[in-house]
Legacy VTK file of the C-alpha trace (Angstrom):
# vtk DataFile Version 3.0
C-alpha trace
ASCII
DATASET POLYDATA
POINTS 373 float
303.817 138.771 219.775
301.726 140.881 217.369
304.429 139.873 214.593
303.737 136.134 215.377
300.009 136.480 214.987
300.474 138.446 211.787
302.862 135.703 210.307
300.641 133.061 211.703
297.747 134.380 209.785
299.410 134.781 206.780
300.650 131.273 206.906
297.021 130.086 207.480
295.756 131.992 204.691
298.430 130.608 202.312
297.527 126.714 203.530
293.757 127.695 202.891
294.625 128.967 199.330
296.709 126.012 198.466
294.380 123.537 199.946
291.201 125.438 198.187
293.360 125.028 194.574
294.117 121.540 195.210
290.855 120.698 195.992
289.209 122.491 193.090
291.663 120.650 190.720
290.772 117.285 192.066
287.282 117.530 192.169
287.109 118.957 188.687
289.774 116.796 187.170
289.896 118.305 184.014
291.636 116.335 181.324
292.169 117.642 177.646
291.283 114.583 175.205
292.187 115.795 171.822
292.199 112.025 170.425
288.620 111.541 171.487
286.657 111.103 168.443
282.754 112.219 168.516
280.979 110.151 165.594
277.213 111.321 164.914
275.451 109.186 162.451
278.453 107.316 160.951
280.606 110.674 160.728
283.548 111.721 162.716
282.684 115.528 163.706
285.273 118.406 164.034
285.366 120.785 167.099
287.484 123.687 167.315
287.714 123.171 171.197
289.256 120.259 172.313
287.000 117.662 174.191
287.566 117.208 177.624
287.106 114.387 180.403
285.594 114.795 183.886
285.797 112.110 186.241
285.667 109.605 183.536
282.656 111.477 181.342
283.211 113.338 178.006
282.262 116.838 177.690
281.680 118.855 174.510
281.795 122.234 173.902
278.301 123.482 174.034
277.139 124.922 170.857
279.239 122.929 168.694
278.029 119.427 169.715
274.159 120.622 170.128
274.321 121.703 166.512
275.985 118.263 165.553
273.016 116.660 167.302
270.518 118.699 164.931
269.694 121.665 167.295
269.011 124.737 165.612
271.921 127.054 165.791
270.238 130.234 167.063
269.471 131.971 170.383
265.954 130.779 170.432
266.843 126.855 170.445
270.082 127.477 172.281
269.800 129.823 175.205
272.649 131.050 177.392
272.049 132.827 180.554
275.138 134.521 181.791
273.233 135.730 185.040
273.096 132.157 186.483
275.279 130.499 183.913
271.933 128.200 182.893
271.515 126.572 179.722
268.026 125.870 177.926
268.152 123.582 174.538
265.077 123.432 172.834
264.507 120.643 169.979
261.284 119.949 168.471
259.106 119.422 171.532
261.605 118.800 173.831
263.223 121.111 176.499
266.574 120.430 178.368
267.649 122.804 181.171
271.393 122.512 182.567
273.454 125.192 184.863
277.251 125.257 185.406
278.506 123.355 188.290
274.976 121.686 189.011
274.723 118.166 189.162
271.128 118.428 188.494
269.692 118.565 184.948
266.114 118.951 183.627
264.400 117.125 180.777
260.825 118.472 179.945
260.879 119.598 183.850
261.922 116.361 185.053
264.745 116.251 187.325
267.662 113.805 186.202
271.150 113.556 188.160
273.996 114.106 186.050
277.443 112.059 186.489
279.371 115.374 185.861
277.737 118.914 185.494
278.382 121.429 182.776
281.333 123.485 183.308
283.555 126.092 182.148
286.967 125.631 180.892
289.307 127.993 179.488
286.296 130.558 179.227
284.170 127.732 177.133
280.957 126.200 178.488
281.129 122.260 177.971
278.083 119.941 178.556
278.211 116.185 179.222
277.835 114.465 175.606
275.895 111.391 177.099
273.172 113.272 179.040
272.261 115.693 176.225
272.548 113.063 173.265
270.011 110.731 175.308
267.716 113.251 176.208
267.404 113.957 172.788
266.311 110.511 171.976
269.754 109.427 170.639
271.829 106.201 171.681
275.090 106.913 173.169
278.271 104.252 172.992
281.838 104.360 174.068
284.339 102.405 172.009
287.600 102.105 173.874
289.273 100.566 170.997
289.426 103.863 169.026
288.400 106.306 172.043
285.043 107.087 170.089
281.794 108.532 171.262
279.470 107.075 168.770
276.009 108.761 168.863
273.107 107.551 166.806
269.166 107.723 166.468
267.875 105.311 168.910
265.628 103.797 165.654
268.630 103.923 163.276
270.479 101.984 165.902
267.981 99.424 165.940
267.724 99.081 162.244
271.449 98.348 161.866
271.213 96.060 164.894
268.540 94.152 163.105
270.400 93.551 159.955
273.581 92.452 161.547
271.797 89.924 163.705
269.995 88.414 160.454
273.429 88.076 159.143
274.913 86.504 162.275
271.863 83.754 162.354
272.453 83.108 158.638
275.945 82.720 159.350
275.356 79.763 161.560
273.836 77.509 158.579
277.535 78.014 156.825
279.820 74.744 156.993
282.282 76.024 153.941
283.383 78.999 152.362
285.976 81.005 150.554
287.574 84.320 151.057
289.871 86.814 149.425
291.591 89.299 151.379
293.953 92.236 149.944
296.049 94.029 152.583
298.006 97.414 151.253
300.015 98.999 154.169
301.886 102.291 153.716
304.605 103.364 156.695
306.304 106.764 157.089
309.028 107.251 159.596
312.332 109.110 160.071
314.278 106.374 158.341
311.973 106.247 154.904
309.044 104.893 153.718
307.575 101.163 153.384
305.039 99.916 151.563
303.668 96.413 151.774
301.164 94.301 149.819
299.664 90.855 150.678
297.100 88.968 148.786
295.564 86.017 150.438
293.132 83.190 149.388
291.634 81.204 152.212
289.278 77.952 152.240
287.553 77.522 155.300
286.143 74.108 156.624
284.211 74.713 159.718
282.526 71.542 160.064
286.379 69.841 160.463
287.674 73.001 161.693
290.162 73.200 158.892
291.765 76.329 157.137
293.975 76.500 153.768
295.605 79.835 153.204
297.771 80.695 150.232
299.558 84.281 150.682
301.562 86.422 148.279
303.522 89.204 150.205
305.377 92.120 148.421
308.836 92.286 149.851
309.237 95.611 150.862
311.519 97.765 148.818
311.553 95.205 146.129
309.499 94.082 143.246
309.734 90.554 144.453
306.913 88.598 145.730
306.973 85.604 148.354
304.396 83.015 148.441
303.306 81.364 151.862
301.212 78.196 152.276
299.578 77.583 155.412
297.115 75.303 157.156
295.547 75.397 160.688
294.584 72.251 161.897
293.895 71.312 165.347
295.401 74.454 167.044
298.614 73.968 165.076
299.573 76.028 162.077
301.866 74.407 159.451
303.501 76.772 156.797
306.321 76.581 154.157
307.600 79.324 151.783
306.625 77.594 148.394
309.776 76.943 146.660
312.312 77.453 149.489
311.249 75.462 152.610
309.415 72.351 153.718
306.705 72.215 156.079
307.002 73.472 159.396
304.608 73.191 162.592
304.129 75.791 164.966
302.149 75.043 168.258
300.009 78.607 168.502
299.486 80.301 171.690
295.850 80.720 173.109
295.413 84.020 171.737
296.411 82.927 168.023
294.045 79.973 168.608
291.398 82.160 169.510
291.777 84.578 166.431
291.904 81.482 163.791
289.024 80.199 165.131
287.093 83.319 164.966
287.856 83.081 161.458
285.833 79.761 161.202
282.522 81.785 161.630
281.224 83.615 158.443
279.387 86.445 160.299
280.401 89.538 162.219
279.759 89.650 166.037
277.084 92.152 166.778
278.379 95.050 168.994
277.005 98.333 169.929
279.728 100.569 168.782
279.175 98.798 165.102
275.313 99.259 165.526
275.734 103.188 166.579
278.706 104.001 163.858
277.169 102.484 160.859
274.551 103.577 158.200
272.470 101.998 155.942
273.046 102.528 152.042
269.940 100.863 150.058
270.766 101.955 146.860
271.857 98.647 145.232
269.272 96.188 144.152
271.012 93.422 145.390
272.704 93.964 148.464
272.795 96.342 151.694
275.989 98.466 152.604
276.588 99.342 156.139
279.389 102.199 156.382
280.711 104.377 158.803
283.707 105.146 161.131
284.127 102.320 163.172
286.779 99.774 163.850
286.586 96.003 163.270
289.158 94.613 165.787
289.206 91.119 164.678
289.386 91.982 161.033
292.954 93.909 161.891
293.986 91.102 164.163
293.569 88.917 161.103
295.422 90.947 158.517
298.115 91.628 161.084
298.116 88.326 162.797
301.942 88.033 162.781
302.756 91.662 163.889
303.765 92.713 167.481
302.897 96.375 167.231
301.310 98.982 169.385
298.896 100.685 167.088
297.228 104.242 168.010
294.303 105.201 165.409
293.602 108.431 164.398
290.784 107.525 161.904
288.766 104.358 160.697
286.188 103.490 158.119
284.558 100.283 157.491
281.793 99.290 154.589
280.107 95.661 154.798
277.926 94.608 152.095
275.465 91.921 152.697
273.591 89.944 150.352
269.982 91.085 150.672
268.335 87.441 149.831
270.915 85.242 151.968
271.742 87.703 154.668
275.431 86.677 154.354
278.242 88.928 153.758
279.519 89.684 150.268
282.539 92.178 151.174
284.043 93.992 153.769
286.340 97.035 153.605
288.617 98.676 156.467
290.718 101.899 156.189
292.886 103.121 159.331
295.368 105.580 159.790
297.432 106.518 162.651
300.839 105.740 163.913
302.209 102.178 164.803
305.118 101.703 167.301
307.461 98.550 166.610
310.632 97.797 168.438
310.795 101.556 170.146
310.396 103.128 166.580
307.383 105.205 165.685
306.004 105.269 162.198
302.731 106.732 160.401
300.453 104.274 159.193
297.747 104.062 156.358
296.334 100.563 156.167
293.462 99.079 153.730
291.989 95.887 154.012
289.409 94.340 151.486
287.872 90.851 151.879
285.424 89.261 149.637
283.602 86.274 150.493
281.841 83.430 148.006
281.295 79.404 147.955
278.940 79.482 150.755
278.510 75.900 151.591
280.221 74.942 148.244
281.258 71.533 146.638
284.815 71.961 147.647
286.948 69.984 150.332
290.230 70.875 152.043
292.912 68.130 151.221
296.064 67.933 153.759
299.286 67.617 152.477
300.559 63.862 153.150
303.472 65.360 155.333
300.905 67.161 157.594
298.746 64.039 157.749
LINES 1 374
373 0 1 2 3 4 5 6 7 8 9 10 11 12 13 14 15 16 17 18 19 20 21 22 23 24 25 26 27 28 29 30 31 32 33 34 35 36 37 38 39 40 41 42 43 44 45 46 47 48 49 50 51 52 53 54 55 56 57 58 59 60 61 62 63 64 65 66 67 68 69 70 71 72 73 74 75 76 77 78 79 80 81 82 83 84 85 86 87 88 89 90 91 92 93 94 95 96 97 98 99 100 101 102 103 104 105 106 107 108 109 110 111 112 113 114 115 116 117 118 119 120 121 122 123 124 125 126 127 128 129 130 131 132 133 134 135 136 137 138 139 140 141 142 143 144 145 146 147 148 149 150 151 152 153 154 155 156 157 158 159 160 161 162 163 164 165 166 167 168 169 170 171 172 173 174 175 176 177 178 179 180 181 182 183 184 185 186 187 188 189 190 191 192 193 194 195 196 197 198 199 200 201 202 203 204 205 206 207 208 209 210 211 212 213 214 215 216 217 218 219 220 221 222 223 224 225 226 227 228 229 230 231 232 233 234 235 236 237 238 239 240 241 242 243 244 245 246 247 248 249 250 251 252 253 254 255 256 257 258 259 260 261 262 263 264 265 266 267 268 269 270 271 272 273 274 275 276 277 278 279 280 281 282 283 284 285 286 287 288 289 290 291 292 293 294 295 296 297 298 299 300 301 302 303 304 305 306 307 308 309 310 311 312 313 314 315 316 317 318 319 320 321 322 323 324 325 326 327 328 329 330 331 332 333 334 335 336 337 338 339 340 341 342 343 344 345 346 347 348 349 350 351 352 353 354 355 356 357 358 359 360 361 362 363 364 365 366 367 368 369 370 371 372
């Protein structure tokens, strides 16, 4: 009988240990997220310790993120109390208090409920990025397309937003304009390296919903170039390879129609991720340059409109040049790198896109070929 009691006690202890371990893991749900990028004031920060995600919230290594947020790196401004695992942060006149595994933080003595508390992971203390940044007066934005946490001074965020909104408003009066796009792509895989180059000149008649495009493409692994001419008319795409084929009509699916219609707008949609990730360069007398590690999704779709690929980005960079007098866009540039999957094959990718805009409300007209009419 005693043996049975001992055995039962042992089993009960084992069950309690297993249950407790499972509960601790479920409650924490710590997931290492090496691909999460932290963009502060338009630049991607580097961290020795990998960011983690707990219950959907991003946590960053304590001292590294505070220093990147402008907190002085000494024990007077970043105080760690090992006895009660508390953290005190001093910046300017602001005092922030946190405690490991405690869901209440304090800003200048005022209690604030945290979505997730600070935690210790692999002997490193991690703190919730959004709470600390917002407590220091920063704007925090999550960009799912690049898995980026973008952090910016609220005043600087507002400045960029104002510039983009003025440009968006000015673009509403544009009825016609022209663009020139250059795309350079380098892909590397176990099968070898591929370089693709493309130049495209476009005329856009917004009033009549017409687009005329002439595209020169470098044929991979050759010195040959192929010229394609296209017209977007009433949700249909007409195209031909110059000197090789006649006009062919393609009824576009809804997502492609949406993409071509988005090109009709001479402005850029004002998104929080852009406002948080772009910095302002006013050094030029004639234009404002916005630049930073953000991602223009519509620009990438436009440059790769015929591509059926799965893109996993490592880095992104954007520059937007805006005329100071007209508030209209002069140029845009994007550089991305990462990996692309196509037909089950993975390739490393580097892509650069340059676009220049001109002839706003210019005296030109798109004339359709008689075959299309």
